[in-house]
Each structure stands twice: as structure tokens, then as C-alpha cells.
C-alpha positions in Angstrom: -63.8 -24.2 -15.3 -62.7 -21.1 -13.2 -59.8 -19.1 -14.6 -56.3 -19.5 -13.0 -56.2 -15.8 -12.1 -59.4 -15.9 -10.1 -58.4 -19.1 -8.5 -55.1 -17.8 -7.1 -55.9 -14.1 -6.5 -56.9 -12.8 -3.2 -59.9 -10.4 -3.2 -62.2 -9.0 -0.6 -65.7 -10.5 -0.5 -68.2 -8.8 -2.7 -65.6 -7.1 -4.9 -65.2 -8.1 -8.6 -61.8 -9.3 -9.7 -61.3 -6.2 -11.9 -61.4 -3.9 -8.8 -58.5 -5.7 -7.2 -56.2 -5.8 -10.3 -53.0 -3.9 -9.9 -52.3 -1.5 -12.8 -48.9 -1.0 -14.4 -48.5 2.3 -12.6 -48.7 0.7 -9.2 -45.9 -0.9 -7.1 -45.5 -4.6 -7.9 -44.8 -5.3 -4.2 -47.3 -3.3 -2.2 -49.7 -1.8 -4.7 -49.0 1.9 -4.0 -48.3 4.2 -6.9 -45.1 3.2 -8.5 -42.3 5.9 -8.8 -39.5 4.0 -10.4 -38.3 0.6 -11.6 -35.8 -1.7 -9.7 -34.3 -5.1 -9.8 -35.7 -7.0 -6.8 -34.3 -10.6 -6.3 -33.4 -10.6 -10.0 -36.7 -9.5 -11.4 -37.4 -6.1 -12.9 -40.3 -4.5 -11.1 -42.2 -1.2 -10.8 -41.9 -0.1 -7.2 -42.8 2.8 -4.9 -40.3 4.8 -2.9 -40.6 2.5 0.2 -40.2 -0.7 -1.7 -37.3 0.6 -3.8 -35.0 -0.2 -0.9 -35.6 -4.0 -1.4 -33.7 -3.9 -4.7 -31.3 -2.0 -7.0 -33.0 1.1 -8.5 -32.4 1.8 -12.2 -30.9 5.3 -12.3 -32.0 6.2 -15.8 -35.6 5.3 -15.2 -36.2 7.5 -12.2 -39.1 9.8 -12.7 -38.1 13.4 -12.2 -40.3 16.3 -11.1 -39.1 18.5 -13.9 -36.4 19.0 -16.5 -32.9 18.6 -15.5 -30.4 21.4 -15.6 -27.7 20.7 -18.2 -24.3 22.1 -17.3 -21.7 22.5 -20.0 -18.2 22.4 -18.7 -15.6 24.6 -20.3 -12.4 23.0 -21.6 -10.0 23.0 -18.7 -6.3 22.4 -18.9 -3.7 21.7 -16.3 -1.1 24.4 -15.9 2.6 24.0 -16.4 4.4 23.4 -13.1 1.5 21.7 -11.4 3.8 19.3 -9.5 5.7 22.1 -7.8 2.4 23.8 -7.0 1.0 20.7 -5.3 4.0 20.0 -3.2 4.5 23.6 -2.3 0.8 24.0 -1.2 0.9 20.8 0.7 4.0 21.8 2.6 2.5 25.2 3.3 -0.4 23.5 5.0 1.9 21.2 6.9 0.7 18.1 5.0 2.7 15.4 3.4 1.7 13.8 0.1 0.6 10.8 2.1 -1.8 13.0 4.1 -3.2 14.7 1.0 -3.7 11.4 -0.8 -5.5 9.9 2.2 -7.7 12.9 2.7 -8.8 13.1 -1.0 -8.9 9.3 -1.5 -6.3 9.4 -4.2 -3.7 6.7 -4.7 -0.5 7.9 -3.1 1.7 6.6 -5.9 -0.4 8.5 -8.4 -0.1 11.7 -6.4 3.7 11.3 -6.1 3.9 10.8 -9.9 1.9 14.0 -10.3 4.1 15.9 -7.9 7.2 14.8 -9.7 5.7 15.7 -13.1 5.7 12.2 -14.4 1.9 12.1 -14.8 -0.6 14.9 -15.5 -3.7 14.9 -13.2 -7.1 14.5 -14.8 -9.5 17.5 -14.4 -11.5 15.8 -11.5 -8.4 15.1 -9.5 -7.0 18.6 -10.2 -10.3 20.1 -8.9 -10.0 18.1 -5.7 -6.5 19.2 -5.2 -7.4 22.9 -5.9 -10.2 22.7 -3.3 -8.2 21.0 -0.6 -4.9 22.8 -1.0 -6.1 26.3 -2.2 -3.9 26.3 -5.3 -4.8 26.9 -8.9 -4.0 24.0 -11.2 -6.6 24.5 -14.0 -7.0 27.2 -16.6 -9.4 27.6 -19.5 -6.5 28.5 -21.9 -4.3 25.8 -23.2 -0.7 26.2 -22.0 1.7 27.1 -24.8 3.9 24.3 -26.0 7.5 25.3 -26.4 9.0 24.4 -29.8 12.7 25.0 -30.5 13.3 26.4 -33.9 16.1 24.8 -35.9 18.0 26.9 -38.4 16.5 26.8 -41.9 19.8 25.8 -43.6 21.7 23.4 -41.6 25.3 23.1 -42.5 26.2 19.9 -44.4 27.9 17.2 -42.2 31.6 17.0 -42.7 33.3 13.7 -43.2 32.1 10.4 -44.7 28.4 9.4 -44.2 26.8 6.0 -44.6 25.4 7.2 -48.0 28.9 8.0 -49.1 30.1 4.5 -48.1 27.3 2.9 -50.2 28.3 5.0 -53.2 32.0 4.2 -52.8 31.3 0.4 -52.6 29.1 0.5 -55.8 31.8 2.3 -57.7 34.7 0.2 -56.6 
């Protein structure tokens, strides 16, 4: 009885079935050398560059030509007074917050909250604003937090306190 593979495979005349077999390093669609893997019609397949457009390419499985450059980002902090800096720079360029939000694809409500100081922008948004408005919003040094010092020996409160009332009721 002939095998199922030889019964259904298409091969040129005079060629043995082994010569027509597609290896794992070839495209599952056209047979060219495979470069990546992709989901095509729900199936995970090895595909060439041309056939990759038929599906969704897996990003982490792309074969690269060499080692990738690893960039280490420094810790960046948003400066104090970022809201005034954004509104002032936008006004200097003749733009409203609506215009800035539309140009940078930022939610207008989020931008208004940043401008009023209610919300602090994330680093990516601050970088977009810096580039567009030409203003500095990020620094590598952490802004100093202001702490009000209280006197070491606070004067005792005058009058009757809640603790005094509890003591009086226990005694009387």
C-alpha cells in the first residue's frame, strides 16, 4: 500500500519524494528560505519575507542580521512648574492646548490637567512636548521636595483637651 505522503504530494516526474520535501528552514507557503514565523489564518508558520504579509509576524522571532544595540536610559524627572512651561511655550508658538494635543496625539483633557498641574506627564509625553514646543521639561536630577520644619518643642495646647475630659469623667 502506498504511503499517504506520496499519494498526496506533488512531485516532478523522475524526482524522488525526498528531493521535493520542504525543510523546516523553508517557507511553509512558497518553499523559499524562511526568515521569520507568522500566524497565517490561525496557524503558526515559517514564512519568507514575501509571504509574511499574508499573516501577523511574531516580533520576538524575527531573525536579525546582528546583535542589537542596547540603550540604557538615564533616570529622567519632570521639572517643577512644568504646567506653566507648557502653556507658556504653546502661547509663544501661537498654539492652543487643543492644537498641541491634536498635533501630538495626546488626549486634550490629559494635556489640560498637565497644564494646570493636576497631573504629572510621563517621560514619553514630556519628551514629545519638549520636541514640539522647544521647552525643557525633563532633568536627570530629582527635583528637591520642600519640607516645612516644625519647631522641636511645640507649646502645650491651652484649655481642656479630649484626654482631659476622659480623665475627669473617670474621677468623677
